[in-house]
Structure formats: C-alpha cells, structure tokens
C-alpha positions, 0 to 999 in steps of 0.5 A: 486712602482713598475716598471711597475707602474712608467713606466706608471705613465711616458708614461700617460704625453708623451701620453696625449701631443701627442694626443694633438699635434697642428701638422699635420700628415705627408703627410696631410697639405693642405688636405681638406675634411674628410678623408675616411676608407683605407686613410693612417690617418686612422692608426694615434695613435691620431688625431691632432688639425685641423685634419679633420679625422672623430673620428668615423671612426677613432676609427671604423677604429682602432677597426675593423680588418686591412683588414676589413673596419669598418662596417656602423653600428660601426661608426653611432653607435661611432658617435652617442655616441661621439655626446652625449658625446659632449653634456656632456664634455668640451672636443670636439669629437676628444679629446673624440676619443682620450682619449677613445683610450688612455684609451683602449690602458691602459686598455689593458696593465692590460689585460683589454680589453674594446671597445670604444663604450662601453668606450664612453657610459659607461662614458657618462652614468655616467655624465647623469643628471650632471648640466654643462659639465664635463672633459672627460679626468678627467673621464677617469683617475679615471676610469683607476685608479679604473681599474688598482688597481683591481676594476671591470668594473661594481664596477668601473662604480657604484663607479663613478656613486654614487660620481656623484651623490653625487656631484649633491645632494651637488650642490642642 
C-alpha cells in the first residue's frame, strides 16, 4: 500500500468524526437564528450537531471566492439539491453538506475537482427510483473509491446507477 493511500485511510475516520461532533464551534454557544454570509461560522470546516448555520449557505460560501459572497442563485440551487437529497437519504441536510464537502476535499487531493452542487445532484440522481432512503455517506465512499482508483466521473456514476438499479430489480 502506498504511503499516500495509508494516509488517506487514516484521515477518513478522523474527518468523519470531526464532521459529527456534538460540540459547538468556538464563540457560537447561545446564539439563535440562522447564520448569514460573512459570519465566522461560514468559514467552518464542518457543520456540527446543533449548528444553526444554513447548510446551503455554508456550502455556497465555501465554494465562492473568499472576497465574494455566494449568489442567491447558487444558494437556492444548493438548498433545492439538499432538499431533494433529504427526501432520498437517511442523513439530514447538515450531514449531507458535511459529506459533500468531505468528498470534494478527498477528490481534490486526487486532482479531481467537482463542485458541491454537482456532487449532490449526481449522487441523488443515482438513487432515484429506490424504495426507502439510502445512506449518502456510503454512496460518497463508493463514488470516491471508484474515482480514486482511476474511474472517470461518467463511468463511476454509471456504475453506481447500475448497481442501484440491480438492487431495485432484486427487491421487486
């Protein structure tokens, strides 16, 4: 196993635990209301349990240029994608946002840049037609494994879509 692969394997559990923390970010205890762009929380690496930061605003802010606030259209598109994903996955929008940011960061280490919105929309489309809700984190991991091992984006999405369709056929 390559040293880089080992480092990634060790990093994944640490990142996952960080994204699931129950603690409040520093300086956030007792705040009420949604966080808006420009608030220090929009620079957080992860949204924590109980965090009142709007996941769509957080993702759009992470993707926008540091000096430019995200456009209302970008926020609305991510908010819509998170709502659609929430209908199909077990995780809440906060965790979907965290997993999406994590997946994007991991892909970037492999020089495979993918936008948050594209990841959410593409992965949600894979599970269309499924009965019951799926696990977004598992799907992210399968997608990452394919991409990390050299499968291009279109082929990875096609493989996961076919795998999901096969599961649907086997359960009918």
